[in-house]
C-alpha positions in Angstrom: 18.0 33.0 9.0 20.4 31.1 6.7 19.9 31.0 2.9 19.7 27.2 3.2 16.9 27.4 5.7 14.9 29.8 3.4 15.4 27.5 0.5 14.2 24.5 2.5 11.0 26.3 3.6 10.2 27.4 0.1 10.4 23.8 -1.1 8.2 22.6 1.7 5.5 25.3 1.5 5.3 26.8 -2.0 5.6 25.9 -5.7 9.4 26.5 -6.1 10.2 29.5 -8.2 12.8 27.4 -10.1 10.3 24.7 -11.0 7.8 27.3 -12.3 10.5 28.9 -14.4 11.4 25.5 -16.0 7.7 24.9 -16.9 7.2 28.4 -18.2 10.2 28.2 -20.4 9.0 25.0 -22.0 5.5 26.4 -22.7 6.4 29.5 -24.7 3.2 31.4 -25.1 1.2 28.4 -23.7 -2.3 27.3 -24.5 -5.1 29.8 -24.0 -7.8 28.8 -21.6 -10.8 27.4 -23.3 -14.1 28.8 -22.2 -15.9 26.3 -20.0 -19.4 26.5 -18.6 -19.4 26.6 -14.8 -19.1 28.6 -11.7 -16.8 30.2 -10.7 -15.0 31.6 -13.7 -11.7 33.3 -12.9 -9.9 35.8 -15.2 -8.4 34.0 -18.1 -4.7 33.1 -18.0 -2.5 31.2 -20.3 -0.3 28.6 -18.7 2.7 30.8 -18.9 0.9 33.7 -17.2 -0.5 31.5 -14.5 2.9 30.1 -13.6 4.4 33.6 -13.6 1.7 34.7 -11.2 2.4 31.8 -8.9 6.2 32.5 -9.1 5.6 36.2 -8.2 3.3 35.1 -5.2 6.1 32.8 -4.0 8.7 35.6 -4.2 6.4 38.1 -2.4 5.7 35.8 0.6 9.2 34.4 0.8 8.2 30.8 1.8 5.2 31.0 -0.6 2.5 30.8 2.1 0.7 33.4 4.0 -0.8 32.6 7.5 -3.5 30.0 7.0 -5.2 27.0 8.5 -7.0 24.0 6.9 -7.5 20.3 6.5 -5.7 18.2 4.0 -6.9 14.7 2.8 -4.5 12.3 1.2 -5.9 9.3 -0.7 -3.8 6.5 -2.2 -5.0 3.7 -4.4 -1.7 2.6 -6.0 -2.6 -1.0 -6.7 -0.1 -2.3 -4.3 -0.3 -6.0 -3.3 -2.2 -6.9 -0.2 -0.2 -5.6 2.7 -0.4 -6.6 6.4 -1.3 -4.1 9.1 1.4 -1.5 9.2 2.5 0.8 12.0 0.0 -0.8 14.5 -2.5 1.8 13.5 0.0 4.6 14.0 -1.1 7.5 11.8 2.5 8.9 11.9 4.0 5.8 10.3 4.9 6.7 6.7 4.0 3.2 5.5 0.4 3.6 6.6 0.1 6.4 4.0 0.5 4.0 1.1 -3.2 3.1 1.0 -6.5 4.5 2.0 -7.4 8.0 3.1 -5.6 10.1 5.7 -6.2 13.5 7.2 -3.7 16.2 8.1 -4.7 19.3 9.9 -2.5 22.4 9.4 -2.2 25.7 11.2 0.5 28.1 9.9 1.1 31.4 11.6 4.7 31.9 10.3 8.1 30.3 9.8 8.4 29.6 13.6 4.7 29.3 14.5 2.9 26.3 13.1 1.1 23.1 14.0 0.4 19.8 12.2 -2.1 17.2 13.6 -2.3 13.7 12.1 -5.3 11.9 13.5 -5.4 8.1 13.7 -8.3 5.8 14.3 -8.1 6.1 18.1 -5.2 8.5 18.5 -3.6 11.8 17.3 0.0 12.8 16.7 0.8 16.6 16.8 3.8 18.7 16.0 3.6 22.1 17.7 6.2 24.8 17.1 5.9 28.2 18.8 9.0 30.3 18.6 11.8 28.5 20.5 9.3 25.9 21.8 8.7 22.7 19.9 6.7 19.6 21.0 5.6 16.3 19.5 2.5 14.9 21.2 1.6 11.2 20.7 -1.8 10.6 22.4 -1.6 6.8 21.8 1.6 6.5 23.7 0.6 9.3 26.1 4.0 10.8 25.4 5.0 14.5 25.0 8.5 15.0 23.5 10.1 18.4 23.7 12.6 19.2 20.9 15.6 21.1 22.1 18.9 22.1 20.6 21.0 24.9 19.2 19.9 24.5 15.6 16.7 26.2 14.4 13.7 24.5 15.9 11.7 24.1 12.8 14.3 22.2 10.8 14.9 19.6 13.6 11.3 19.4 14.9 10.0 18.7 11.4 12.0 15.5 11.3 10.5 14.2 14.5 7.1 13.6 12.9 6.5 11.8 9.6 3.5 13.5 8.0 1.3 13.2 5.0 2.5 15.0 1.9 1.0 18.5 1.4 -0.3 19.8 -2.0 2.6 22.3 -2.0 5.2 19.6 -1.7 3.8 17.4 -4.4 3.0 20.3 -6.8 6.7 21.3 -6.6 7.8 17.7 -7.5 5.3 17.5 -10.4 6.3 20.9 -11.9 9.9 19.9 -11.7 9.1 17.0 -14.1 7.3 19.1 -16.6 9.0 20.4 -19.8 9.1 19.5 -23.5 7.8 16.0 -22.8 4.6 17.4 -21.3 1.3 18.7 -22.8 -0.1 21.4 -20.5 -3.6 22.9 -20.5 -5.5 25.2 -18.1 -9.0 25.6 -16.9 -10.4 28.4 -14.8 -13.6 26.9 -13.4 -12.5 24.7 -10.6 -13.6 25.0 -7.0 -11.4 23.4 -4.3 -12.0 23.7 -0.6 -14.8 26.0 -1.5 -12.4 28.4 -3.2 -12.2 29.4 -7.0 -9.1 27.8 -8.5 -7.2 27.4 -11.7 -6.3 23.9 -12.7 -3.1 23.0 -14.6 -3.5 19.6 -16.4 -0.1 18.0 -17.2 -0.1 15.0 -19.5 3.0 13.0 -20.6 3.4 12.9 -24.4 5.1 9.5 -24.3 2.6 6.6 -24.3 5.1 4.5 -22.3 4.3 6.4 -19.1 1.9 4.8 -16.6 0.6 8.3 -15.7 -2.2 9.6 -17.9 -2.2 13.1 -16.4 -1.6 15.1 -13.3 -4.0 17.9 -12.2 -2.6 20.8 -10.1 -5.2 23.2 -8.7 -3.9 26.7 -7.7 -5.9 29.0 -5.6 -7.4 31.8 -7.7 -6.4 34.5 -5.3 -3.1 33.4 -3.7 -1.9 30.9 -6.3 -1.1 28.4 -3.4 -1.5 24.8 -4.6 -4.8 23.5 -3.1 -4.9 20.0 -4.7 -2.8 17.6 -6.7 -4.4 14.5 -8.4 -2.3 11.8 -10.2 -4.3 9.7 -12.7 -3.1 6.3 -14.0 -3.9 5.2 -17.5 -7.5 3.8 -18.0 -8.5 4.9 -14.5 -11.5 7.1 -13.7 -10.4 8.0 -10.2 -7.0 9.3 -9.1 -4.4 6.8 -8.0 -3.0 9.4 -5.7 -4.6 12.6 -4.5 -3.7 15.2 -1.8 -5.7 18.3 -1.4 -7.3 20.8 1.0 -10.9 20.1 1.9 -11.0 23.4 3.8 -8.6 26.3 4.0 -8.7 29.8 5.5 -6.0 32.4 4.7 -6.2 34.2 8.0 -3.8 34.0 11.0 -4.8 31.1 13.3 -5.7 31.8 16.9 -2.7 31.9 19.2 -4.2 29.0 21.3 -3.5 26.6 18.4 0.3 26.9 19.1 0.1 26.6 22.9 0.9 23.2 24.4 1.2 21.9 27.9 1.7 18.2 28.5 -1.5 16.6 30.0 -1.3 15.4 33.6 0.1 11.9 33.7 1.8 12.1 30.3 5.3 10.9 29.9 7.6 13.8 29.1 10.7 13.2 27.1 13.4 15.4 25.4 15.2 15.0 22.1 18.0 17.2 20.9 17.8 18.7 17.4 21.5 17.9 16.8 20.7 14.2 17.3 17.8 14.4 14.8 20.0 16.2 12.4 22.6 13.4 12.6 19.9 10.8 11.8 18.6 12.9 8.9 22.1 13.3 7.5 22.7 9.5 7.7 19.4 8.9 5.7 20.5 11.6 3.2 23.9 9.9 2.8 22.2 6.5 2.1 19.9 8.1 -0.4 22.8 10.0 -2.0 24.8 6.8 -2.3 21.9 5.2 -4.2 21.6 8.2 -6.5 25.3 8.1 -7.3 25.1 4.4 -8.2 22.0 4.9 -10.4 22.1 5.5 -14.1 19.2 7.6 -15.4 18.0 6.5 -18.9 15.7 8.9 -20.7 14.1 12.1 -19.3 10.9 13.5 -17.9 8.0 11.2 -17.3 9.5 8.1 -18.8 13.0 8.3 -17.3 14.2 5.0 -15.8 16.7 4.6 -13.0 19.1 1.6 -13.3 21.2 0.5 -10.4 22.8 -2.6 -8.9 20.1 -4.6 -7.2 19.8 -6.6 -4.0 16.8 -7.1 -1.8 18.4 -4.8 0.8 18.7 -2.1 -1.9 14.9 -2.2 -2.4 14.3 -1.9 1.3 16.8 1.0 1.5 15.1 2.7 -1.4 11.7 2.5 0.2 13.0 3.9 3.5 15.1 6.7 2.0 12.3 7.9 -0.3 9.9 8.2 2.6 12.5 9.7 5.0 12.1 6.8 7.4 14.2 6.2 10.5 15.0 3.1 12.5 12.3 1.5 14.6 8.7 0.7 13.6 8.8 3.0 10.5 11.9 1.1 9.3 10.3 -2.2 10.0 7.2 -1.1 8.0 9.5 -0.3 5.1 10.9 -3.9 5.2 7.3 -5.3 5.4 6.3 -3.3 2.3 9.5 -4.4 0.4 8.9 -8.1 1.3 5.2 -7.8 0.1 6.3 -6.3 -3.2 8.9 -9.0 -3.8 6.3 -11.7 -3.2 4.1 -10.1 -5.8 6.8 -10.0 -8.5 6.1 -12.0 -11.7 8.7 -13.8 -13.8 9.7 -12.1 -17.0 12.4 -12.8 -19.7 13.7 -11.5 -23.0 16.9 -11.2 -25.0 18.3 -9.2 -22.1 17.9 -12.2 -19.8 15.4 -13.0 -17.1 14.1 -11.5 -13.8 11.0 -10.5 -11.9 8.7 -7.5 -12.5 6.6 -5.6 -10.1 3.9 -3.2 -11.3 1.6 -0.8 -9.5 -0.8 1.7 -11.1 2.0 4.4 -11.3 5.4 2.6 -11.0 7.0 -0.5 -12.3 10.2 -2.2 -11.2 12.3 -4.9 -12.9 14.6 -7.0 -10.9 17.0 -8.8 -13.2 18.7 -12.1 -12.3 22.1 -10.5 -13.3 21.8 -8.0 -10.4 20.1 -4.9 -11.8 17.1 -2.9 -10.6 15.2 -0.8 -13.1 12.5 1.6 -11.8 10.2 4.1 -13.4 6.7 5.4 -13.9 6.6 3.3 -17.1 5.2 0.1 -18.4 7.1 -3.2 -17.8 7.7 -3.3 -21.6 9.6 -0.1 -21.4 11.7 -1.4 -18.5 12.5 -4.5 -20.6 13.5 -2.3 -23.5 15.9 -0.4 -21.4 17.3 -3.6 -19.8 18.1 -4.8 -23.4 20.1 -1.6 -24.1 22.4 -1.8 -21.0 
């Protein structure tokens, strides 16, 4: 197994060790857990100790996850403008995950033995990997696609099925943002998926952030992220939440990884190398955008500034969600068009433009051809625009 493959799996499945080290270094001794009434009560840990435990668990298991199975629920209430029906009800379309609740079932038996199931209203899309065998089953289209190629099956097959974000993925991104600009506290009385859990509460210190706090629940025994909740300012409920509703840390039954196309199903083949080529093209587009962007500030209130056109906004949306051509790409265009229609006029000493605000993100489109984006207030974007 290549070093690159191992790193990719760690990012997908566990809290990255590097991210934990960044947070731990910023905490110093860290706040001591305050005694809270409730059940269960786990052994007390400072934030620094808890992150060190999580890092050690990630090192011990390699990818950060032992064999397990469970159900993940992702809920989004981002305050986006009214959107038309996306993906024709296709649960695997990334754009459909921007609103409402969605379920993801997970079976993980090892690096080359896992299954994801993404149920829709009247359908289900499955990714099944079992050694050198990989299938994508789309019950709505009655199509079974076999993933073939010389590259490792997991890396290519995973690109064939857009899926909901897992708590492990989002926890890694959140911890990467934490540092000196973050106030961190810990509780030891949470229960998630009927398991005792620690909860890290990360709150931006800068009032310009639209995010009030992010709560990351870590399993009290394995330190695997079980739930991530992102709260917007002045909101009682999370604007975005992804977490396990059930989880079992035992090897799943072998039958979960066995797949035979049903009688009458259309059977297709895709080559991993072809999928890799499409993925590389998306990465190149995203890298081009990153190279053109200027980052102003740091941490929670950082703002990206880059040349703007409406096609740039659409490309940003597709690149950030890992979308490909076809219906997913069309959905990205629909979302971008709806956002542009919701934009409100704004002006200042810097000039004029249009501003888009959701619960967690704002974007300023200036008439002189700039796009400013960040998890900050429109006033912060206008301030940055006046400095450029």
